[in-house]
Phi, psi and omega in degrees: 000154178295142180266146179286348181270356180297148181295139182225143174290141182254138173261139180261017186286337183085356182282149175225139183247121178261118180260120178268122183239089171292134181230149166206112182057059180234036184297328181282324185278329190299314178300325182289314183293322179295315177302315181296318179297318179296318180299309187283327176288328178295319181289327182278333179087001180283145177287141186206164167215147181246118183253113183264119177249094181268135183258061175064039183303128181279352184269003179090021179303317184297318180297320176298317178303317178297322174298316179296326177294323178295322182290313188256350176101148185288346179282338180253332179242111181252133179253121181228067184286162174236156188290331184212171183286114185243359177106153185296314181302313182289335177291323177294316179302318176295320182290323181299323182300335184256355183283133182253359179277160175270354170234148179235127178254128173250139182198164178278152183265005187261018180073010175292327180253116185273129180301343181302337180278346182302312177304326176293325175299310181298317178296320178295316179297321181288330179299319184242008183050043182294145177289326173210152177235129183245137173289138182234132173272352193240018173224155178057229180263019175290160181186179178234134180231137175097357179270148171280173183300322181298313182296318180297318179293323178296315184290314176300314182297315181297316182291323178296315179298317179296319180297317183292317184280323190252337180045067189280347182078021175215147189277337185234090184283332187264002180287162181224033174242105188213156173240132180235148161291138186299319179300322181291316179300314179300318180297317180292321180297323177300331183266342188279141179241352184278164179232168174064216184291332178296333180309315182301316184294316179299325179301317179290323179293322177291324178300316177298318179301323184267009178062030173287143181274139183236121172260157180229147179229124177299136177226158172259119178264124182242128180305150181306146178271316183244147174087181183250149175295144180263011178268117179226190180304316182296322179294320179298313178299318181294324180295318181296315178300316182294322179296316178298317178301313182294322179297322184280341187243357183240000000 
C-alpha cells in the first residue's frame, strides 16, 4: 500500500478536500478505495482528508478503518462512526460537521466511483469556479458497467422521469459522486428534507433553486466488486415517493 510518508508534489492553492465515505458492510472495499484515494491525491499534491462514517456495520468495517488509520495517519483518515444505520443523507450531515476542508467530495465506498476522476473534478471546478461538480454517467464518454438490463432500465427510467418532472439543469440527477464547495454543501443540506437515495436528487434540485452553478464530468460507474447492492424494492418505492414530493414542492 502507498505510504503516507511518500514524497508528494505540493500545491500552494491553500485548498483542502474532505472526502466523505459513508460505509455499511464495506470491509472488503474500504482498504481498496482508501488506497486509491491516497494514491491519486498523493500524485496530484492536493491537501486532503478522508472521513469514514460507518453506521454500525456488523461485518467489522470499523475495525478495518481503524487499521487504515494506523497505516495512513490520523491526520488523513478520520473515523466518525455512528451506532446504527441512520441513512445516507444523515451520514453526509454528520460528516460535514467534522470536515476541515473548504471543498467536500462525496462518493460511494464500494468502488463504484473511481478516485481517478477526482483530479478532473478539481480541474473542472477551478475552470469555472463552479459551486458544485457532479459526475455524470449520461454525457460524453460516461457510462455504466456491470449492471444487468433490469438495473440499467431502472436507473435510466428514474433519471429520465426526474429530468422531465424537475428540470434540474444536470444530466445525472441520481448520481452520488460530487464535489461541493463546503459552504454550498452546508447551505443545501440545511434545506434538504429527503433521506436515502432521494437525498442526492434533492441536492441538485435545491442547487438549481438557489442559482448555484453546476459543472459536470463524465465518469464510468462500475458495479460493486464485493458485497451486495443496497438498492431494493423499498429504496425504489422511497425514490418514487420522494420524486413526487419534490415535484409538488419545488
